[in-house]
N, C-alpha and C positions, 0 to 999 in steps of 0.2 A: 503492499500499500504505499503511495506516495505522500508525502507530506501534504500536498493540496486537496488531496481525497481526506485525509483524517483531517483536515482544518474544517473542510465541510461538511463531515459525520459529526464532528462537537459540536459547529454552528447550528446545525440542525437538530442534533439534542438538546442544547439550550435553549433553541426556539418552541421546540416542543415545551418544555417544562416549564417555560415563563409564559407560556400565550394562556390566556383567560379559559376556564372550562365554559362551555355554553352546549345549554340541553333545552330539549322542550317538556314540560312537567305537564302532564295530562290527569287528571280525573274522573271518576264517573260515577252516576248513583249505582245503587245497590241493583237497577235492572239491567246493566250494562251501557248506559247512554250516556253520553260527555257530558260533564257538569262545568270544567276548565281545562283551558289549554293557555300555557303561561311557559314565556322565553324568559329562560335563568342566564346570567354567566356568574359563576363565580357565588352561586348561592343568592344573587339580587335579583329581582325582577328586571328583566332587561331583553325587549324587543316585544314582539305582538301578542296581546293576552283575549281571550274569548273565553264568558262563561255563557249556560243556557240555563234555562228553565225546567223545572220539572216535564213539562209539557212539549220540549223538543224547540223549543223559539229559542232565538238568542238573545239572552239577559242584556250582557255589556259586551263590549268592542272597545279595542284603545291599544296604545302602547305604552313601554318604559325605556325611559334611558337611566343607569345606573341606580336602578330602585325608585326613579321618578317618574310621574305621568309624566308623557309628554308627545305632543299631537291634539288631535282629533279623539274625544270620547264619549260613546252613545251610548244608550241606557233606552232597552225597548223593555214593554210592557209584557206580561203573559200573553196578549191576546195581539203580537208583532209590532205595536204601534208604538212611533218613537217618545220616549218620556223625557228624557235629557241627554242636551248636546253641549259638550264644554272643548274649550282647547286651553292645553297647559305647555308651557315652557319650561321644561326641567324641574316638575311640579309646584310652578306656579301658575295659578289661572290666566291665561294669556291671549286673550282674543275674544269672542261671543260665547256669551251663555245662556242657553235656553232652556227652558223646563216648562212641559206643557201637561194640559188636562189628560186626563183616558181619552177624552174626543179628539183629541189632538191641537185643538185651541190654547194658545200662548198662553201661560202659566205666568211666567215670569221669564223676563230677559235682561240681559245684561251685557255690558263693553268692557273686560278687565283690558289692563294696559299694565304690562308689567313694568316697564322701566317708568311710567308716572308714577306709579307706587313705591319704586326706587327713589324717586327726587322727592316724594314728600315722607317717607323716613330720613332721607338726609335731611331736609329744611325742617322736619318737626321740632327740633330743639332751639331754631333762630325766629320762631313767630313771636309778636309783639304780643304782651297780656295785657296791657293798659287800656 
């Protein structure tokens, strides 16, 4: 074995040992139907997730990055109607939030801006109190 081949093998072994372990964990109801499907990286939620109601309808769908919600998250009722839609940026609400009644009409809507919230927190100690 040449020195170059030995170095390549050592580099490959180190890369495999240091890379995070990625897996998909699935859980099931007692009758075998899917309950949850969750991407994990080193034991933390990472990647897409989906949960289902006992009747087989999708209940939740979204994704995580390093254990925090990230991107669009949707929740459905047992009848398949959208109950909640929200957007997250690494665990913080960021973007539209829409909660609906079972008949599909808006119950509550809001718009979150993570950057604006960060500025409010930063400037809060400097507000005048008089």
